[in-house]
PDB file of N, CA, C and O in Angstrom:
ATOM      1  N   MET A   1     -73.152 -32.994   8.383  1.00  0.00           N
ATOM      2  CA  MET A   1     -73.022 -33.181   6.960  1.00  0.00           C
ATOM      3  C   MET A   1     -71.823 -32.433   6.412  1.00  0.00           C
ATOM      4  O   MET A   1     -71.192 -32.899   5.463  1.00  0.00           O
ATOM      5  N   ALA A   2     -71.500 -31.308   6.973  1.00  0.00           N
ATOM      6  CA  ALA A   2     -70.410 -30.511   6.422  1.00  0.00           C
ATOM      7  C   ALA A   2     -69.052 -31.158   6.672  1.00  0.00           C
ATOM      8  O   ALA A   2     -68.087 -30.858   5.969  1.00  0.00           O
ATOM      9  N   ALA A   3     -68.968 -32.025   7.646  1.00  0.00           N
ATOM     10  CA  ALA A   3     -67.683 -32.649   7.972  1.00  0.00           C
ATOM     11  C   ALA A   3     -67.305 -33.733   6.968  1.00  0.00           C
ATOM     12  O   ALA A   3     -66.119 -34.033   6.822  1.00  0.00           O
ATOM     13  N   GLU A   4     -68.254 -34.321   6.282  1.00  0.00           N
ATOM     14  CA  GLU A   4     -67.952 -35.413   5.357  1.00  0.00           C
ATOM     15  C   GLU A   4     -67.027 -34.995   4.215  1.00  0.00           C
ATOM     16  O   GLU A   4     -66.048 -35.702   3.976  1.00  0.00           O
ATOM     17  N   PRO A   5     -67.265 -33.900   3.494  1.00  0.00           N
ATOM     18  CA  PRO A   5     -66.334 -33.519   2.423  1.00  0.00           C
ATOM     19  C   PRO A   5     -64.930 -33.193   2.953  1.00  0.00           C
ATOM     20  O   PRO A   5     -63.940 -33.482   2.280  1.00  0.00           O
ATOM     21  N   THR A   6     -64.831 -32.603   4.132  1.00  0.00           N
ATOM     22  CA  THR A   6     -63.534 -32.286   4.702  1.00  0.00           C
ATOM     23  C   THR A   6     -62.749 -33.561   4.981  1.00  0.00           C
ATOM     24  O   THR A   6     -61.553 -33.627   4.697  1.00  0.00           O
ATOM     25  N   VAL A   7     -63.402 -34.561   5.526  1.00  0.00           N
ATOM     26  CA  VAL A   7     -62.750 -35.841   5.795  1.00  0.00           C
ATOM     27  C   VAL A   7     -62.314 -36.476   4.488  1.00  0.00           C
ATOM     28  O   VAL A   7     -61.221 -37.037   4.407  1.00  0.00           O
ATOM     29  N   ALA A   8     -63.150 -36.397   3.468  1.00  0.00           N
ATOM     30  CA  ALA A   8     -62.795 -36.964   2.169  1.00  0.00           C
ATOM     31  C   ALA A   8     -61.591 -36.238   1.589  1.00  0.00           C
ATOM     32  O   ALA A   8     -60.724 -36.878   0.995  1.00  0.00           O
ATOM     33  N   MET A   9     -61.511 -34.931   1.742  1.00  0.00           N
ATOM     34  CA  MET A   9     -60.369 -34.169   1.225  1.00  0.00           C
ATOM     35  C   MET A   9     -59.098 -34.528   1.977  1.00  0.00           C
ATOM     36  O   MET A   9     -58.034 -34.634   1.366  1.00  0.00           O
ATOM     37  N   LEU A  10     -59.183 -34.715   3.277  1.00  0.00           N
ATOM     38  CA  LEU A  10     -58.009 -35.092   4.045  1.00  0.00           C
ATOM     39  C   LEU A  10     -57.526 -36.483   3.649  1.00  0.00           C
ATOM     40  O   LEU A  10     -56.320 -36.722   3.596  1.00  0.00           O
ATOM     41  N   ASN A  11     -58.432 -37.389   3.377  1.00  0.00           N
ATOM     42  CA  ASN A  11     -58.040 -38.730   2.970  1.00  0.00           C
ATOM     43  C   ASN A  11     -57.355 -38.719   1.614  1.00  0.00           C
ATOM     44  O   ASN A  11     -56.398 -39.466   1.414  1.00  0.00           O
ATOM     45  N   VAL A  12     -57.806 -37.906   0.687  1.00  0.00           N
ATOM     46  CA  VAL A  12     -57.170 -37.807  -0.629  1.00  0.00           C
ATOM     47  C   VAL A  12     -55.767 -37.239  -0.470  1.00  0.00           C
ATOM     48  O   VAL A  12     -54.819 -37.758  -1.059  1.00  0.00           O
ATOM     49  N   HIS A  13     -55.627 -36.196   0.307  1.00  0.00           N
ATOM     50  CA  HIS A  13     -54.318 -35.585   0.525  1.00  0.00           C
ATOM     51  C   HIS A  13     -53.384 -36.556   1.224  1.00  0.00           C
ATOM     52  O   HIS A  13     -52.208 -36.646   0.871  1.00  0.00           O
ATOM     53  N   GLY A  14     -53.891 -37.285   2.215  1.00  0.00           N
ATOM     54  CA  GLY A  14     -53.088 -38.245   2.951  1.00  0.00           C
ATOM     55  C   GLY A  14     -52.593 -39.384   2.066  1.00  0.00           C
ATOM     56  O   GLY A  14     -51.484 -39.882   2.261  1.00  0.00           O
ATOM     57  N   GLY A  15     -53.393 -39.793   1.108  1.00  0.00           N
ATOM     58  CA  GLY A  15     -52.982 -40.854   0.192  1.00  0.00           C
ATOM     59  C   GLY A  15     -51.824 -40.416  -0.684  1.00  0.00           C
ATOM     60  O   GLY A  15     -50.912 -41.202  -0.940  1.00  0.00           O
ATOM     61  N   ALA A  16     -51.845 -39.176  -1.149  1.00  0.00           N
ATOM     62  CA  ALA A  16     -50.736 -38.657  -1.965  1.00  0.00           C
ATOM     63  C   ALA A  16     -49.466 -38.571  -1.132  1.00  0.00           C
ATOM     64  O   ALA A  16     -48.381 -38.900  -1.613  1.00  0.00           O
ATOM     65  N   TRP A  17     -49.596 -38.131   0.110  1.00  0.00           N
ATOM     66  CA  TRP A  17     -48.430 -38.051   0.988  1.00  0.00           C
ATOM     67  C   TRP A  17     -47.858 -39.441   1.245  1.00  0.00           C
ATOM     68  O   TRP A  17     -46.641 -39.630   1.256  1.00  0.00           O
ATOM     69  N   ARG A  18     -48.742 -40.405   1.449  1.00  0.00           N
ATOM     70  CA  ARG A  18     -48.306 -41.780   1.712  1.00  0.00           C
ATOM     71  C   ARG A  18     -47.565 -42.355   0.502  1.00  0.00           C
ATOM     72  O   ARG A  18     -46.571 -43.063   0.669  1.00  0.00           O
ATOM     73  N   ARG A  19     -48.034 -42.061  -0.704  1.00  0.00           N
ATOM     74  CA  ARG A  19     -47.347 -42.543  -1.906  1.00  0.00           C
ATOM     75  C   ARG A  19     -45.958 -41.939  -2.018  1.00  0.00           C
ATOM     76  O   ARG A  19     -45.016 -42.627  -2.411  1.00  0.00           O
ATOM     77  N   ARG A  20     -45.816 -40.655  -1.678  1.00  0.00           N
ATOM     78  CA  ARG A  20     -44.501 -40.020  -1.711  1.00  0.00           C
ATOM     79  C   ARG A  20     -43.552 -40.639  -0.697  1.00  0.00           C
ATOM     80  O   ARG A  20     -42.377 -40.861  -0.989  1.00  0.00           O
ATOM     81  N   VAL A  21     -44.065 -40.915   0.489  1.00  0.00           N
ATOM     82  CA  VAL A  21     -43.240 -41.548   1.518  1.00  0.00           C
ATOM     83  C   VAL A  21     -42.825 -42.945   1.070  1.00  0.00           C
ATOM     84  O   VAL A  21     -41.669 -43.330   1.246  1.00  0.00           O
ATOM     85  N   ASP A  22     -43.747 -43.703   0.495  1.00  0.00           N
ATOM     86  CA  ASP A  22     -43.424 -45.045   0.006  1.00  0.00           C
ATOM     87  C   ASP A  22     -42.382 -44.992  -1.104  1.00  0.00           C
ATOM     88  O   ASP A  22     -41.477 -45.826  -1.144  1.00  0.00           O
ATOM     89  N   ARG A  23     -42.500 -44.025  -2.002  1.00  0.00           N
ATOM     90  CA  ARG A  23     -41.534 -43.880  -3.088  1.00  0.00           C
ATOM     91  C   ARG A  23     -40.158 -43.504  -2.538  1.00  0.00           C
ATOM     92  O   ARG A  23     -39.143 -44.035  -2.989  1.00  0.00           O
ATOM     93  N   LEU A  24     -40.123 -42.599  -1.577  1.00  0.00           N
ATOM     94  CA  LEU A  24     -38.854 -42.213  -0.957  1.00  0.00           C
ATOM     95  C   LEU A  24     -38.222 -43.397  -0.245  1.00  0.00           C
ATOM     96  O   LEU A  24     -37.011 -43.598  -0.334  1.00  0.00           O
ATOM     97  N   TYR A  25     -39.023 -44.179   0.457  1.00  0.00           N
ATOM     98  CA  TYR A  25     -38.516 -45.358   1.140  1.00  0.00           C
ATOM     99  C   TYR A  25     -37.938 -46.355   0.132  1.00  0.00           C
ATOM    100  O   TYR A  25     -36.886 -46.943   0.385  1.00  0.00           O
ATOM    101  N   ALA A  26     -38.605 -46.550  -0.994  1.00  0.00           N
ATOM    102  CA  ALA A  26     -38.125 -47.485  -2.014  1.00  0.00           C
ATOM    103  C   ALA A  26     -36.804 -47.004  -2.620  1.00  0.00           C
ATOM    104  O   ALA A  26     -35.898 -47.805  -2.850  1.00  0.00           O
ATOM    105  N   VAL A  27     -36.698 -45.713  -2.874  1.00  0.00           N
ATOM    106  CA  VAL A  27     -35.464 -45.170  -3.447  1.00  0.00           C
ATOM    107  C   VAL A  27     -34.317 -45.291  -2.455  1.00  0.00           C
ATOM    108  O   VAL A  27     -33.220 -45.704  -2.833  1.00  0.00           O
ATOM    109  N   MET A  28     -34.545 -44.940  -1.201  1.00  0.00           N
ATOM    110  CA  MET A  28     -33.491 -45.042  -0.195  1.00  0.00           C
ATOM    111  C   MET A  28     -33.085 -46.500   0.023  1.00  0.00           C
ATOM    112  O   MET A  28     -31.909 -46.788   0.247  1.00  0.00           O
ATOM    113  N   SER A  29     -34.031 -47.403  -0.040  1.00  0.00           N
ATOM    114  CA  SER A  29     -33.730 -48.822   0.094  1.00  0.00           C
ATOM    115  C   SER A  29     -32.863 -49.304  -1.065  1.00  0.00           C
ATOM    116  O   SER A  29     -31.951 -50.107  -0.865  1.00  0.00           O
ATOM    117  N   ASP A  30     -33.141 -48.820  -2.272  1.00  0.00           N
ATOM    118  CA  ASP A  30     -32.318 -49.182  -3.427  1.00  0.00           C
ATOM    119  C   ASP A  30     -30.902 -48.642  -3.298  1.00  0.00           C
ATOM    120  O   ASP A  30     -29.942 -49.350  -3.602  1.00  0.00           O
ATOM    121  N   TYR A  31     -30.758 -47.402  -2.854  1.00  0.00           N
ATOM    122  CA  TYR A  31     -29.421 -46.842  -2.666  1.00  0.00           C
ATOM    123  C   TYR A  31     -28.661 -47.605  -1.578  1.00  0.00           C
ATOM    124  O   TYR A  31     -27.459 -47.832  -1.715  1.00  0.00           O
ATOM    125  N   TRP A  32     -29.333 -47.996  -0.519  1.00  0.00           N
ATOM    126  CA  TRP A  32     -28.690 -48.768   0.551  1.00  0.00           C
ATOM    127  C   TRP A  32     -28.197 -50.109   0.001  1.00  0.00           C
ATOM    128  O   TRP A  32     -27.101 -50.554   0.340  1.00  0.00           O
ATOM    129  N   ALA A  33     -29.005 -50.751  -0.845  1.00  0.00           N
ATOM    130  CA  ALA A  33     -28.603 -52.033  -1.429  1.00  0.00           C
ATOM    131  C   ALA A  33     -27.392 -51.866  -2.345  1.00  0.00           C
ATOM    132  O   ALA A  33     -26.551 -52.761  -2.425  1.00  0.00           O
ATOM    133  N   LEU A  34     -27.296 -50.734  -3.032  1.00  0.00           N
ATOM    134  CA  LEU A  34     -26.150 -50.494  -3.911  1.00  0.00           C
ATOM    135  C   LEU A  34     -24.842 -50.333  -3.144  1.00  0.00           C
ATOM    136  O   LEU A  34     -23.775 -50.589  -3.702  1.00  0.00           O
ATOM    137  N   THR A  35     -24.894 -49.921  -1.893  1.00  0.00           N
ATOM    138  CA  THR A  35     -23.659 -49.763  -1.118  1.00  0.00           C
ATOM    139  C   THR A  35     -23.098 -51.095  -0.658  1.00  0.00           C
ATOM    140  O   THR A  35     -21.935 -51.163  -0.257  1.00  0.00           O
ATOM    141  N   LYS A  36     -23.896 -52.158  -0.705  1.00  0.00           N
ATOM    142  CA  LYS A  36     -23.477 -53.509  -0.307  1.00  0.00           C
ATOM    143  C   LYS A  36     -22.827 -53.508   1.076  1.00  0.00           C
ATOM    144  O   LYS A  36     -21.644 -53.828   1.199  1.00  0.00           O
ATOM    145  N   PRO A  37     -23.572 -53.157   2.102  1.00  0.00           N
ATOM    146  CA  PRO A  37     -22.975 -53.034   3.431  1.00  0.00           C
ATOM    147  C   PRO A  37     -22.395 -54.346   3.963  1.00  0.00           C
ATOM    148  O   PRO A  37     -21.412 -54.325   4.704  1.00  0.00           O
ATOM    149  N   GLU A  38     -22.990 -55.490   3.597  1.00  0.00           N
ATOM    150  CA  GLU A  38     -22.471 -56.765   4.084  1.00  0.00           C
ATOM    151  C   GLU A  38     -21.073 -57.022   3.536  1.00  0.00           C
ATOM    152  O   GLU A  38     -20.182 -57.453   4.268  1.00  0.00           O
ATOM    153  N   VAL A  39     -20.885 -56.756   2.246  1.00  0.00           N
ATOM    154  CA  VAL A  39     -19.580 -56.975   1.624  1.00  0.00           C
ATOM    155  C   VAL A  39     -18.547 -56.013   2.206  1.00  0.00           C
ATOM    156  O   VAL A  39     -17.418 -56.416   2.486  1.00  0.00           O
ATOM    157  N   ASN A  40     -18.914 -54.767   2.388  1.00  0.00           N
ATOM    158  CA  ASN A  40     -17.979 -53.791   2.945  1.00  0.00           C
ATOM    159  C   ASN A  40     -17.588 -54.140   4.381  1.00  0.00           C
ATOM    160  O   ASN A  40     -16.446 -53.910   4.777  1.00  0.00           O
ATOM    161  N   LEU A  41     -18.501 -54.680   5.152  1.00  0.00           N
ATOM    162  CA  LEU A  41     -18.168 -55.095   6.514  1.00  0.00           C
ATOM    163  C   LEU A  41     -17.169 -56.247   6.493  1.00  0.00           C
ATOM    164  O   LEU A  41     -16.231 -56.269   7.289  1.00  0.00           O
ATOM    165  N   LEU A  42     -17.363 -57.194   5.594  1.00  0.00           N
ATOM    166  CA  LEU A  42     -16.426 -58.311   5.494  1.00  0.00           C
ATOM    167  C   LEU A  42     -15.040 -57.833   5.049  1.00  0.00           C
ATOM    168  O   LEU A  42     -14.029 -58.344   5.531  1.00  0.00           O
ATOM    169  N   ILE A  43     -14.984 -56.871   4.144  1.00  0.00           N
ATOM    170  CA  ILE A  43     -13.700 -56.308   3.721  1.00  0.00           C
ATOM    171  C   ILE A  43     -13.015 -55.630   4.904  1.00  0.00           C
ATOM    172  O   ILE A  43     -11.807 -55.774   5.087  1.00  0.00           O
ATOM    173  N   LEU A  44     -13.772 -54.902   5.695  1.00  0.00           N
ATOM    174  CA  LEU A  44     -13.227 -54.232   6.868  1.00  0.00           C
ATOM    175  C   LEU A  44     -12.654 -55.237   7.869  1.00  0.00           C
ATOM    176  O   LEU A  44     -11.555 -55.044   8.389  1.00  0.00           O
ATOM    177  N   ILE A  45     -13.393 -56.294   8.132  1.00  0.00           N
ATOM    178  CA  ILE A  45     -12.944 -57.309   9.094  1.00  0.00           C
ATOM    179  C   ILE A  45     -11.684 -58.004   8.605  1.00  0.00           C
ATOM    180  O   ILE A  45     -10.739 -58.173   9.374  1.00  0.00           O
ATOM    181  N   THR A  46     -11.652 -58.411   7.336  1.00  0.00           N
ATOM    182  CA  THR A  46     -10.465 -59.110   6.828  1.00  0.00           C
ATOM    183  C   THR A  46      -9.261 -58.191   6.745  1.00  0.00           C
ATOM    184  O   THR A  46      -8.132 -58.646   6.925  1.00  0.00           O
ATOM    185  N   THR A  47      -9.469 -56.920   6.478  1.00  0.00           N
ATOM    186  CA  THR A  47      -8.349 -55.970   6.450  1.00  0.00           C
ATOM    187  C   THR A  47      -7.744 -55.832   7.845  1.00  0.00           C
ATOM    188  O   THR A  47      -6.524 -55.889   8.000  1.00  0.00           O
ATOM    189  N   PHE A  48      -8.579 -55.653   8.847  1.00  0.00           N
ATOM    190  CA  PHE A  48      -8.069 -55.552  10.214  1.00  0.00           C
ATOM    191  C   PHE A  48      -7.368 -56.846  10.638  1.00  0.00           C
ATOM    192  O   PHE A  48      -6.335 -56.796  11.305  1.00  0.00           O
ATOM    193  N   ALA A  49      -7.919 -58.001  10.258  1.00  0.00           N
ATOM    194  CA  ALA A  49      -7.297 -59.273  10.618  1.00  0.00           C
ATOM    195  C   ALA A  49      -5.934 -59.421   9.945  1.00  0.00           C
ATOM    196  O   ALA A  49      -4.980 -59.884  10.569  1.00  0.00           O
ATOM    197  N   GLY A  50      -5.843 -59.031   8.684  1.00  0.00           N
ATOM    198  CA  GLY A  50      -4.573 -59.107   7.976  1.00  0.00           C
ATOM    199  C   GLY A  50      -3.519 -58.200   8.587  1.00  0.00           C
ATOM    200  O   GLY A  50      -2.362 -58.597   8.729  1.00  0.00           O
ATOM    201  N   PHE A  51      -3.905 -57.001   8.946  1.00  0.00           N
ATOM    202  CA  PHE A  51      -2.955 -56.079   9.576  1.00  0.00           C
ATOM    203  C   PHE A  51      -2.546 -56.566  10.958  1.00  0.00           C
ATOM    204  O   PHE A  51      -1.410 -56.344  11.375  1.00  0.00           O
ATOM    205  N   TYR A  52      -3.441 -57.217  11.667  1.00  0.00           N
ATOM    206  CA  TYR A  52      -3.122 -57.714  12.998  1.00  0.00           C
ATOM    207  C   TYR A  52      -2.170 -58.912  12.933  1.00  0.00           C
ATOM    208  O   TYR A  52      -1.249 -59.028  13.742  1.00  0.00           O
ATOM    209  N   LEU A  53      -2.399 -59.794  11.966  1.00  0.00           N
ATOM    210  CA  LEU A  53      -1.606 -61.013  11.874  1.00  0.00           C
ATOM    211  C   LEU A  53      -0.284 -60.826  11.129  1.00  0.00           C
ATOM    212  O   LEU A  53       0.646 -61.607  11.332  1.00  0.00           O
ATOM    213  N   ALA A  54      -0.182 -59.823  10.284  1.00  0.00           N
ATOM    214  CA  ALA A  54       1.038 -59.604   9.511  1.00  0.00           C
ATOM    215  C   ALA A  54       2.146 -59.096  10.432  1.00  0.00           C
ATOM    216  O   ALA A  54       1.878 -58.392  11.406  1.00  0.00           O
ATOM    217  N   PRO A  55       3.389 -59.455  10.119  1.00  0.00           N
ATOM    218  CA  PRO A  55       4.491 -58.928  10.945  1.00  0.00           C
ATOM    219  C   PRO A  55       4.625 -57.422  10.750  1.00  0.00           C
ATOM    220  O   PRO A  55       4.599 -56.921   9.626  1.00  0.00           O
ATOM    221  N   ALA A  56       4.766 -56.729  11.836  1.00  0.00           N
ATOM    222  CA  ALA A  56       4.900 -55.269  11.804  1.00  0.00           C
ATOM    223  C   ALA A  56       6.369 -54.903  12.008  1.00  0.00           C
ATOM    224  O   ALA A  56       7.218 -55.777  12.187  1.00  0.00           O
ATOM    225  N   ALA A  57       6.655 -53.614  11.978  1.00  0.00           N
ATOM    226  CA  ALA A  57       8.028 -53.142  12.160  1.00  0.00           C
ATOM    227  C   ALA A  57       8.555 -53.493  13.542  1.00  0.00           C
ATOM    228  O   ALA A  57       9.747 -53.755  13.698  1.00  0.00           O
ATOM    229  N   GLY A  58       7.705 -53.502  14.529  1.00  0.00           N
ATOM    230  CA  GLY A  58       8.104 -53.855  15.891  1.00  0.00           C
ATOM    231  C   GLY A  58       7.178 -54.930  16.432  1.00  0.00           C
ATOM    232  O   GLY A  58       6.072 -55.116  15.923  1.00  0.00           O
ATOM    233  N   ALA A  59       7.617 -55.625  17.444  1.00  0.00           N
ATOM    234  CA  ALA A  59       6.791 -56.689  18.014  1.00  0.00           C
ATOM    235  C   ALA A  59       5.534 -56.104  18.659  1.00  0.00           C
ATOM    236  O   ALA A  59       5.628 -55.213  19.504  1.00  0.00           O
ATOM    237  N   GLY A  60       4.378 -56.592  18.270  1.00  0.00           N
ATOM    238  CA  GLY A  60       3.123 -56.144  18.849  1.00  0.00           C
ATOM    239  C   GLY A  60       2.728 -54.734  18.447  1.00  0.00           C
ATOM    240  O   GLY A  60       1.905 -54.109  19.115  1.00  0.00           O
ATOM    241  N   ARG A  61       3.298 -54.229  17.372  1.00  0.00           N
ATOM    242  CA  ARG A  61       3.010 -52.849  16.950  1.00  0.00           C
ATOM    243  C   ARG A  61       1.931 -52.872  15.872  1.00  0.00           C
ATOM    244  O   ARG A  61       2.084 -53.539  14.849  1.00  0.00           O
ATOM    245  N   PHE A  62       0.869 -52.163  16.097  1.00  0.00           N
ATOM    246  CA  PHE A  62      -0.235 -52.068  15.139  1.00  0.00           C
ATOM    247  C   PHE A  62      -0.178 -50.695  14.494  1.00  0.00           C
ATOM    248  O   PHE A  62      -0.351 -49.684  15.174  1.00  0.00           O
ATOM    249  N   ARG A  63       0.060 -50.646  13.194  1.00  0.00           N
ATOM    250  CA  ARG A  63       0.241 -49.371  12.494  1.00  0.00           C
ATOM    251  C   ARG A  63      -1.126 -48.822  12.072  1.00  0.00           C
ATOM    252  O   ARG A  63      -1.645 -49.152  11.006  1.00  0.00           O
ATOM    253  N   ILE A  64      -1.682 -47.992  12.920  1.00  0.00           N
ATOM    254  CA  ILE A  64      -3.040 -47.481  12.721  1.00  0.00           C
ATOM    255  C   ILE A  64      -3.132 -46.536  11.515  1.00  0.00           C
ATOM    256  O   ILE A  64      -4.137 -46.547  10.804  1.00  0.00           O
ATOM    257  N   MET A  65      -2.108 -45.729  11.278  1.00  0.00           N
ATOM    258  CA  MET A  65      -2.163 -44.802  10.140  1.00  0.00           C
ATOM    259  C   MET A  65      -2.118 -45.555   8.813  1.00  0.00           C
ATOM    260  O   MET A  65      -2.782 -45.157   7.856  1.00  0.00           O
ATOM    261  N   LEU A  66      -1.354 -46.624   8.745  1.00  0.00           N
ATOM    262  CA  LEU A  66      -1.293 -47.403   7.514  1.00  0.00           C
ATOM    263  C   LEU A  66      -2.630 -48.052   7.200  1.00  0.00           C
ATOM    264  O   LEU A  66      -3.034 -48.106   6.038  1.00  0.00           O
ATOM    265  N   ILE A  67      -3.317 -48.541   8.215  1.00  0.00           N
ATOM    266  CA  ILE A  67      -4.627 -49.145   7.970  1.00  0.00           C
ATOM    267  C   ILE A  67      -5.659 -48.074   7.585  1.00  0.00           C
ATOM    268  O   ILE A  67      -6.563 -48.343   6.794  1.00  0.00           O
ATOM    269  N   MET A  68      -5.528 -46.878   8.135  1.00  0.00           N
ATOM    270  CA  MET A  68      -6.437 -45.791   7.742  1.00  0.00           C
ATOM    271  C   MET A  68      -6.231 -45.407   6.278  1.00  0.00           C
ATOM    272  O   MET A  68      -7.201 -45.167   5.560  1.00  0.00           O
ATOM    273  N   TYR A  69      -4.993 -45.347   5.836  1.00  0.00           N
ATOM    274  CA  TYR A  69      -4.712 -45.053   4.427  1.00  0.00           C
ATOM    275  C   TYR A  69      -5.247 -46.160   3.526  1.00  0.00           C
ATOM    276  O   TYR A  69      -5.783 -45.891   2.450  1.00  0.00           O
ATOM    277  N   THR A  70      -5.099 -47.393   3.967  1.00  0.00           N
ATOM    278  CA  THR A  70      -5.597 -48.514   3.184  1.00  0.00           C
ATOM    279  C   THR A  70      -7.112 -48.473   3.057  1.00  0.00           C
ATOM    280  O   THR A  70      -7.643 -48.655   1.962  1.00  0.00           O
ATOM    281  N   LEU A  71      -7.804 -48.240   4.140  1.00  0.00           N
ATOM    282  CA  LEU A  71      -9.263 -48.197   4.099  1.00  0.00           C
ATOM    283  C   LEU A  71      -9.759 -46.978   3.344  1.00  0.00           C
ATOM    284  O   LEU A  71     -10.802 -47.045   2.694  1.00  0.00           O
ATOM    285  N   GLN A  72      -9.044 -45.872   3.412  1.00  0.00           N
ATOM    286  CA  GLN A  72      -9.430 -44.676   2.649  1.00  0.00           C
ATOM    287  C   GLN A  72      -9.308 -44.960   1.158  1.00  0.00           C
ATOM    288  O   GLN A  72     -10.150 -44.512   0.381  1.00  0.00           O
ATOM    289  N   ALA A  73      -8.287 -45.691   0.745  1.00  0.00           N
ATOM    290  CA  ALA A  73      -8.118 -46.015  -0.670  1.00  0.00           C
ATOM    291  C   ALA A  73      -9.224 -46.952  -1.128  1.00  0.00           C
ATOM    292  O   ALA A  73      -9.643 -46.884  -2.283  1.00  0.00           O
ATOM    293  N   HIS A  74      -9.707 -47.821  -0.253  1.00  0.00           N
ATOM    294  CA  HIS A  74     -10.790 -48.733  -0.602  1.00  0.00           C
ATOM    295  C   HIS A  74     -12.101 -47.969  -0.782  1.00  0.00           C
ATOM    296  O   HIS A  74     -12.899 -48.302  -1.659  1.00  0.00           O
ATOM    297  N   CYS A  75     -12.319 -46.970   0.024  1.00  0.00           N
ATOM    298  CA  CYS A  75     -13.597 -46.241  -0.019  1.00  0.00           C
ATOM    299  C   CYS A  75     -13.684 -45.273  -1.187  1.00  0.00           C
ATOM    300  O   CYS A  75     -14.787 -44.907  -1.593  1.00  0.00           O
ATOM    301  N   SER A  76     -12.579 -44.857  -1.726  1.00  0.00           N
ATOM    302  CA  SER A  76     -12.664 -43.874  -2.827  1.00  0.00           C
ATOM    303  C   SER A  76     -12.642 -44.516  -4.182  1.00  0.00           C
ATOM    304  O   SER A  76     -12.707 -43.821  -5.196  1.00  0.00           O
TER     305      SER A  76
END
């Protein structure tokens, strides 16, 4: 008989913890949606394609620092 109230107390505490976890998951999911990862991936791919296809200073030369500066400007 003494175990029943203890189990009930653990279930009440567990429910509050579960609600906090669900709320945290919902907030993190909203922040993830705000970053628009699909759009940013497409921007990254098209930027690399443009730098690859554009004529560079030398034949077959890929200017890695210029693309890093470009992507840094996009992220800020």
